[in-house]
N, C-alpha and C positions, 0 to 999 in steps of 0.2 A: 375722176378725182378732183379736178379744179371745181366742180358743181357741188362735189360733197364737201369741200373746204367751206364755201360759201354758205350753203344752208346749216353747217355746223356751227359756223361762228355767228349767224345770223339768227337763228333759233335758241342757240346757247344763251347768248346775251339778253335776248328777250325772256328766255325764262330766268334768269337772274333780275329782272325786272328794270332792264337798262329801257329807256324809252326808243322806240321804234327807227326814230330819225337817226340817234347814233348806231343803233343796234346795224342799219344799213350802212354807214360808213366805216365799221369797224370790219363789218364782213366784207367790205370793197378793199380796205387797207390789209385784211388778210387773204385777199386773192393776190394783191400786189405784191406781198411779201413771198408767198408761194411762188411766182412766176420772176421773180427777182428784177421787178420794175418797181420799186417803191420811190415815188417823185412827189413831195409835197406841192408844187407846182400844178401837176395834172388834178389834185385832190382840190386844190382852189380854186382853179379854172373853172372845173365842171359844177363846183358847188354854186360858183355864182352863176354860171350860163344854166342852172338848173331853173334858178329863180327870175333872171333876164328874159323873159319870153313873153311876147305882147299879147298872148292868147289867155296866160295867166291872169291878166289884169281884169279880167272880166270874175275873176273868182270873188275878190272883196266888194265888187259890184252887187253883185246875185245875192250874196250872202248879205248884202247891205240891204238891196232889194226886200229879201223874206222879214228881216227883221221890222223897216217900217210897215212893212204890209200888215204883220200882225200886231204893230203897235198902233198904226193908222186907223184899225178899224174895218180894212178890206175882207180879213180872214173871216170875223164874226158876220158880215154884210152877206158873204158867199153861205154861210151856214145858215142863217135865217132864209134866206132865197131858197134855198134847196129842201129845209123843213117845211114850207108853204107848199112847195107840189109832192112831196113824198113822205112828209110826215106822217100822215094820216094811215098808212098801211099799216098792216100786223108788223111788228117789228121795224117800224118805219123808222126809226132813231138811227138803226143801224145803216139803213139804205142811206139815211142822210149823211152819215158817216163817210160812208162808200163814194158816193158822188161829190162831194165835198172835198174828200181827199182827192179826188181826179182833178177836179178843177183847180183848188190850191196848188196841185204839182206843177200846175202848167203857169202859175204864178211865181212861186219861190226856186222851185229844184232842192229843197233842203229837207232831207225826212226827218232830221229833229226839230226842226223851226214847225214843219205842217204838222207833226206828231204831239208838239205840246199845244199846236194852235186848239188844234181838234180835241186833246183831252181836255184842256181847261173849260172848253165852252161844252161839250159833249156830256163828260163822266158826270156831273152833277146832276144834268136832266136825266141821262138813263137810269141813275141810282132811283131816284124819285119814281121814274116811273115802272121799278121793279124788274129792270134789267139785270142777268146774271152779270156783277162786277169785272169776273175774270173774262167771261166770252168778250163781254164790252170793250174791255182794255187790247184783249187780244186782236180783235175788228180792228181797233182804231190803229193799233201798232201796224196791223199788216194793211191797213189803208194807206199809212205815214210813208210807206218804203217802195210807193210809187213814185215819189217826187224826183228821185235820181232818174228814174228812168224815161217820164215824158219832159220834155224840153222846155223851159231851159234848165239843164243839168248840169250839176259841177263835175258830176262824174264822167261826163262825154268830154267835157274840157279838159280835164286830167288825160282821160284816154288819149284824145285826138292829140294832145301835147307830145305824150311818152312814144305813141304808135306812129307818131305823123299820118295821122289819118285826119280827113275835112271835117271839123265841128260841126258845121250847117248840115253836113248831110248825117253824122249820128244824129242830130239835133230831131230832123226828120224821121227818120228812120225809127225813133222811139216810141213816137206819137201810137202807132197801132199794139206794138206790147204791152204801153202804160195800159190803153182799153183793155186789153184782154186780161191783164191782172184786175181790173176793175169790175169785169165781167165775172170773172172766176169767184171773186170775193162776194158778189150780187148771189150766185149758185149757193156759195156755202152758206151764207147767213141765211138764204130761205131753208135749206134743209136743216139746219141746226136750232133756228129759232121758231119753227112753226108750232113747236108743241110749248113752247113758253106761254105764262098768260102774263102778258105785259099791258101797262094802259099804253090807249088808242089814242094820240089826239087828234082833234075834231078837225075835219076838212075846211082848209082855208076858204072862203069866198073869193071869185076870181077877182074882185075888186084888191082883195088884200094881196093878191098874190102880185097884181100889176103894180101896187105900191111898192112890194119889196124888189121887184124887178128894176123898178126906176131905181131905189136905193144900191142897189147893188150893181148897175150899168157901169159904172166907172171902174168897178174891180173887174167884171167878165171882160171890158175891154181892155184890158192889159194884154191876156195873151194872143187875142189877136192881132194887135201893135206888135208882138215880137215874133210870133210865127209869121205874120204875113209879110213882117220887115225881113226875116230870114229868105222866107220864102221867094222873095221877088229882088231879092238883091239890093235890099235898100241902106242895110247895116251888116257890118260884121257880128258874129258871136261877140265879140269884146264891145262893140258900140252896141248892140243889145244888151249888155248886162249896165250900161250907163243910163242907157233908157228906160230901163225898168227899174232903176232904182229913183232916176228924177220923176219918173211918171207915179212910183208910189210915194215919194215924197210930198209932190204936189197936191194928190189927191187926199193923202192923210193929212195933210195942212190947210189946204187951202179948201177942197170941196166937203169933206167930212169934219175936218177942223177938231181931229183929234188929237196930233201931232203936238206937242210942247216942248219949248225949248230943250227941257229935261230928258223927256223921252227921245228925242233925237240923240243927245248926249248917250244915253244909253246904249241905243242901237250902234251908234257908230263905235263905243266902246266894245260890245259884243263882236262887232265886225271885226277890229283891230285884233284881238284876242284869237278869233277862229282862224282870220286869215294869217296870222304869224306861225299857227300852228301847221296848216296846210303850206306855207311857202315853206318852211325849216323842212320838211318831209319832201317836197318837190326840189328843195335844192341837193340834200346830199343823197336822197335816191337817183339822181342824175350821175353823182360818182357812181355808185352802184351798178347803174344801168350801163357807165363806160366800160366797167371793167368786167361785166358780163360780154359786152361785145367783143373787147379785147381778148378774154377768155374762151371766146367762143361756146361760152356755155349751155346757148340755144342748141349746140350740136349734140352736146352731150345727153340734155334731155331730150332731144330729139330721139337719142339713140334709146333710151328707156321708153318712149312711145313707140319705137317701132313697130311693135303688133298691132297697133292701130293705125298705120300707117295705109293701108291699103282704102280706107273707109272714109270720107270725110266726116261724118255724122260720127261713127265710134271713137275717130281724134278728137272732136268736137268735146264728145261727150265726156271723154279722159279728164281732158282741162278743166271742164266744169266739174268734175267731181273732186280735182286738186282744190281747186276754189272754193268750193261748198265748204270741203273740210277746213280750210284757212279761214273761212267764214266764222266759224265757231269759236276760234279763239283771235281774231287780229279784226280790227277796224278796217271800215269801208275803204279809206285814201289807203293806205298802207298796202291794202291787197291790190290796189289797179297800180302803186309803185313798183311793187314787187314784181308781180306776174307779167305784167306787159311787156316789158323789154325781151322775157324769157319766152313767150308763147308767141310774140308776133311773127318772128321770122320761121318758127315752125310752120304757122297757119299758112303766111305766105307761099312758102316752098309745096305746101300741100294744094295749093289754089284757092286757099278759103277767104269768102270774101272780107275783108278788114272792116267794112262797116258792120257786117252779119256778127260778125264776133267780137263786135265792139259791143253792141246792143245786149247779146246773150252774156257775156262778161259782165257788164253792169248790172243787167236783172239778178244775175248770181251774187255778185257783190253787194246790192239792194237787199236779198233776201237772206244774206249773211247777218244781215242787221238785228234781227228776230230770232235767230237759232242761237239757243244758250251755247255756253256759260257766260261769254260777251255781251254781244245784243244788245248794242246801245240804245236803241230803240225801245227794246222793250224796260231797259231801265229809266228812259223817260218817260214812259207811259206808267211805269209802275210809280213813280214817285208822283207824279201829277194825280194819279187816280188813286193813290193812297194804297196801294195792295203790294203784296211781297211781288219780288222778281219770279217767285218759282212759280206763284198762282198765275200771273200773266204769262208766262211760258205754257204752261197748262193751257189758258184759254185760248191762244194764238194756235195752236197745233191744228185746227182744222182748217184755217186760214193758209197757215205754213204750206199746208198739203196741197190745198188750191193752186196756190203759186207755184209750188214745185210741178203741178201737172203741166201749167203754164208753158215753165223754163222747158221739159222734156218735150212736150210738143215742140217748141220753135226749134229745137235740137234733132229732132227728127223730121221735121218739114220747115227747113228754111225759107222755103216759099211765104209762109205766115209773114217773115218780116221783109222778105225782097221784092216780094209782088206790092205790098201797100206802099214802100219807100218809094219804088217807082212813079208813085202817083205823083208823088211833091217834086219830081225832077223837072 
């Protein structure tokens, strides 16, 4: 009954257009009233505690790192470097988009920032070469959502905070699934592009490739520093975020000399706006999480999932089906904050590895960013690519299917995540 009250208020307030952060707050208050435990001090204490978390300090720094990376020329040099090596293949700009998306994912962790950067750089080139605009936008969008899976990842940070799971282990466990997603896009692009008659760029001489490799060296060094530092315990995920932001600032301002005081100010402004949204969500979601625990809503949801309790695979599949449906109408961060405190106790009781669950969960949330009608990444790529969201949704379909196949494979075969994750320990 309590779970039904929570869901009814949450979905009802969202349907009437209330911001999700406040919908979570009112859902929590509704549960308090239903249990006759209303206390304004509990609301305030949990709201403050939701934002007062050391790990969450990484969020603004990773966002800032992504903005500085795009404004400072790191993203463009990555695209130029990849184009020199694979741009001469048939459909080569598509492969450039995929490889660049994987590399950029290891720099910023923001799907929106990566998609905007890739679309701004590659869409004009793909139009001139005769590529189908719908399919090009779809591929770029599908590549952009790899960012929350490959470390550094804001999604893993939030999941780790809410679920009390090691963020470092989540980061390292996300490397292999992110690569799987990239490989699935390579196969899908090969299948859909081989019949197209598009322009093929000339093969770059080795000398030019080496020149571009030298120009992109500083950008390529960033993921090595971040992942290496996490692997060898040199710094925590929060410290890694600060290092990433400082490194992007240094390279963009001193090495590439493309960052100006004006562009740095714009990066700080965008970071402040984005961070405020994330933190108000995290703050008020903590109130909801507290009431979810007090009302024992996970046990009630567990009863609904009782039919799947005999199999870990079926239980994870049922959870992910709910997350996938939610991803069609909710944004990435609200899904993490709403579903994690509900599903985590159920998963632990069933003996499911919390790191594995986190990887599958964040992958699913990422895919939700390209599923209509909401699909925030679809909106970004359609805006930059100057096509309608409906056309972008048609173009993304084959790549959405490819990434869903990867998700299903990981659900059915957990070792695809757990074995590679063990290599990094």
